[in-house]
Every structure is written in structure tokens, then in C-alpha cells.
Rosetta silent file (secondary structure, phi, psi, omega in degrees, C-alpha in Angstrom):
SEQUENCE: MPDKGTQHTSECTGMTEAQWRLPHGPRSAGRARALLRAQLTEWKIDGEVTDNAELLLAELMSNAIRHARRPAGREIGVRIARYDGRLR
SCORE:     score description
SCORE:     0.000 S_00000001
   1 L     0.000  127.100 -179.122   -2.826   12.658  -41.880 S_00000001
   2 L   -72.556  152.833  176.008    0.630   13.513  -40.466 S_00000001
   3 L   -70.626  143.395  174.287    1.489   12.771  -36.852 S_00000001
   4 E  -108.601  120.862 -176.464    1.474   15.768  -34.578 S_00000001
   5 E  -140.987  153.144  176.344    4.227   15.535  -32.001 S_00000001
   6 E  -141.496  158.567  173.155    6.131   17.572  -29.471 S_00000001
   7 E  -134.452  139.198 -176.156    8.956   17.049  -27.032 S_00000001
   8 E  -142.038  138.301  175.498    9.475   19.153  -23.921 S_00000001
   9 E  -120.141  128.933  176.287   12.080   19.195  -21.145 S_00000001
  10 E  -100.169  115.425 -177.512   11.413   20.864  -17.804 S_00000001
  11 L   -69.558  -31.615 -176.748   14.673   21.996  -16.233 S_00000001
  12 L   -74.103  -31.034 -179.453   13.176   22.490  -12.765 S_00000001
  13 L  -102.473  -14.695 -176.742   11.781   18.936  -12.494 S_00000001
  14 L    74.400   12.512 -178.524   14.272   17.097  -14.703 S_00000001
  15 E   -93.406  136.020  173.241   11.354   15.555  -16.581 S_00000001
  16 E  -118.131  134.629  178.768   11.433   15.095  -20.338 S_00000001
  17 E  -135.927  155.592  175.435    8.271   14.203  -22.173 S_00000001
  18 E  -132.710  146.423  177.791    7.151   13.526  -25.710 S_00000001
  19 E  -146.667  150.452 -179.168    3.611   13.418  -27.015 S_00000001
  20 E  -136.662  155.130  172.387    1.837   12.629  -30.243 S_00000001
  21 E  -121.025  122.842 -175.078   -1.682   12.863  -31.636 S_00000001
  22 E  -120.603  150.466  177.656   -2.585   10.029  -33.986 S_00000001
  23 E   -61.709  152.006  177.784   -5.647    9.358  -36.135 S_00000001
  24 L   -82.807   84.866 -178.440   -8.276    7.016  -34.725 S_00000001
  25 L  -159.417  165.435 -173.044   -7.562    4.101  -37.062 S_00000001
  26 L   -62.212  -26.802 -179.735   -5.992    0.648  -37.219 S_00000001
  27 L   -76.404  -16.128 -175.231   -2.602    1.853  -38.509 S_00000001
  28 H   -69.004  -28.164  177.915   -2.094    4.137  -35.523 S_00000001
  29 H   -63.032  -46.264  177.329   -1.138    1.326  -33.134 S_00000001
  30 H   -65.814  -38.955  179.356    1.866    0.413  -35.282 S_00000001
  31 H   -65.659  -39.779  178.301    2.732    4.058  -35.826 S_00000001
  32 H   -62.682  -42.269  177.615    2.622    4.710  -32.075 S_00000001
  33 H   -61.585  -42.325 -179.922    5.019    1.809  -31.459 S_00000001
  34 H   -64.829  -42.137  178.172    7.417    3.147  -34.097 S_00000001
  35 H   -64.313  -42.218  178.143    7.316    6.660  -32.597 S_00000001
  36 H   -61.754  -47.553 -179.637    7.893    5.242  -29.110 S_00000001
  37 H   -58.452  -44.623  179.652   10.816    3.108  -30.290 S_00000001
  38 H   -64.230  -41.461 -179.351   12.436    6.106  -32.005 S_00000001
  39 H   -66.695  -43.062  179.435   11.953    8.313  -28.939 S_00000001
  40 H   -65.930  -34.662  174.681   13.371    5.728  -26.556 S_00000001
  41 H   -62.781  -43.316  178.412   16.368    5.264  -28.863 S_00000001
  42 H   -61.914  -36.872  179.439   16.923    9.036  -28.771 S_00000001
  43 L   -83.004    1.470 -179.953   16.730    8.919  -24.975 S_00000001
  44 L    61.227   41.868  174.806   19.180    5.971  -24.980 S_00000001
  45 L  -111.164  128.426 -178.246   16.657    3.600  -23.392 S_00000001
  46 L  -147.458 -169.585  175.635   16.714    0.052  -24.744 S_00000001
  47 L    71.551 -140.911 -175.037   16.381   -3.612  -23.931 S_00000001
  48 H   -62.470  -34.853  178.735   13.625   -4.966  -21.749 S_00000001
  49 H   -61.157  -45.888  178.878   12.306   -1.503  -20.869 S_00000001
  50 H   -63.294  -45.889  179.815   11.724   -0.728  -24.543 S_00000001
  51 H   -58.963  -46.493 -179.672   10.131   -4.119  -25.192 S_00000001
  52 H   -65.897  -41.421  179.460    7.752   -3.745  -22.240 S_00000001
  53 H   -62.695  -41.598  178.124    6.874   -0.142  -23.130 S_00000001
  54 H   -63.906  -42.609  179.144    6.042   -1.152  -26.714 S_00000001
  55 H   -61.942  -46.384  179.284    3.873   -4.033  -25.531 S_00000001
  56 H   -63.675  -44.379  179.833    1.947   -1.808  -23.113 S_00000001
  57 H   -64.128  -40.095  178.726    1.485    0.955  -25.673 S_00000001
  58 H   -60.058  -42.910  179.606    0.276   -1.517  -28.304 S_00000001
  59 H   -65.903  -44.835  179.133   -2.362   -2.830  -25.885 S_00000001
  60 H   -63.347  -42.813  179.259   -3.497    0.655  -24.878 S_00000001
  61 H   -65.078  -43.079  179.217   -3.690    1.839  -28.486 S_00000001
  62 H   -60.064  -43.941  178.564   -5.613   -1.269  -29.552 S_00000001
  63 H   -64.073  -42.288  179.688   -8.116   -0.747  -26.753 S_00000001
  64 H   -63.742  -42.353 -179.055   -8.528    2.941  -27.595 S_00000001
  65 H   -67.514  -41.263 -174.956   -9.049    2.187  -31.284 S_00000001
  66 H   -78.215  -38.968 -167.108  -11.449   -0.669  -30.604 S_00000001
  67 H  -116.695  -17.569 -174.552  -13.501    0.606  -27.667 S_00000001
  68 L   -73.220  132.734  171.755  -13.270    4.377  -27.241 S_00000001
  69 L   -88.835  138.950 -175.885  -16.298    6.428  -28.145 S_00000001
  70 L  -155.806  152.238  172.622  -15.311    9.715  -29.670 S_00000001
  71 L   -67.891  153.581  178.553  -16.654   12.570  -31.760 S_00000001
  72 L   -56.027  138.954  176.488  -15.780   12.448  -35.454 S_00000001
  73 L    85.570   -6.563  179.440  -12.313   13.754  -36.261 S_00000001
  74 L   -74.061  148.494 -178.997  -10.887   13.295  -32.755 S_00000001
  75 E  -108.714  168.729  176.157   -7.395   11.865  -32.449 S_00000001
  76 E   -98.350  127.835  178.846   -5.731    9.571  -29.920 S_00000001
  77 E   -94.806  137.145  176.653   -3.185   11.267  -27.683 S_00000001
  78 E  -126.464  130.941  178.040   -0.028    9.479  -26.546 S_00000001
  79 E  -136.112  131.359  174.731    2.309   10.955  -23.945 S_00000001
  80 E  -125.045  149.346 -179.867    5.479    9.455  -22.478 S_00000001
  81 E  -140.722  149.385  173.137    7.731   10.978  -19.853 S_00000001
  82 E  -128.075  136.171  179.520   11.064   10.115  -18.272 S_00000001
  83 E  -166.361  149.300  178.708   12.213   11.392  -14.900 S_00000001
  84 L    45.598   39.253  178.957   14.138   10.132  -11.889 S_00000001
  85 L    74.216   14.040 -179.211   15.184    7.006  -13.804 S_00000001
  86 E  -116.875  152.883  173.685   11.559    6.160  -14.622 S_00000001
  87 E  -118.250  126.822 -179.149    9.597    5.911  -17.818 S_00000001
  88 L  -128.385    0.000    0.000    5.923    6.745  -17.644 S_00000001
């Protein structure tokens, strides 16, 4: 199943965000990290911020895959945003 992703920039708030929908499966944690790494590279964010963001996302994805109850066919949504010098 291909990743579904979008990127959006709001000119009035200065916020840029990217989001993806990934299958509920064990490979999605690694795929989410790869998508995050590519997006942060595009945004010219690197170093410790990237390392910490990948670690946090890996933990969140693992928990969602392992523990979330969901209807069949539902995907896991990932959204990241940058604004005012912050990454969320």
C-alpha cells in the first residue's frame, strides 16, 4: 500500500506541516522514520533535533502498532509541523 502524504504551508501563521497515513503494520515504524528524515532534510533541520524527532516518532509508532485498537483497514496518521523555530 503506498504512503499517502501531503505538505501544506500557511502564509498567515508561518506554519509548515507535513502528514502521512501509513498502514497499521510492523514496517510502518521504519517507513515513518524515513519519511520524517526526508522531510526534515528538505526543511534543512538536522543534528540532534532530527535524532530526537526520529526517536520519539519510532516510540509513538511502535506503541500505535502494538497497542491501538482500530477497525480493519484503518491507517496510522503522522503529522509534523514547524513554526516559530519549533518542530512539533
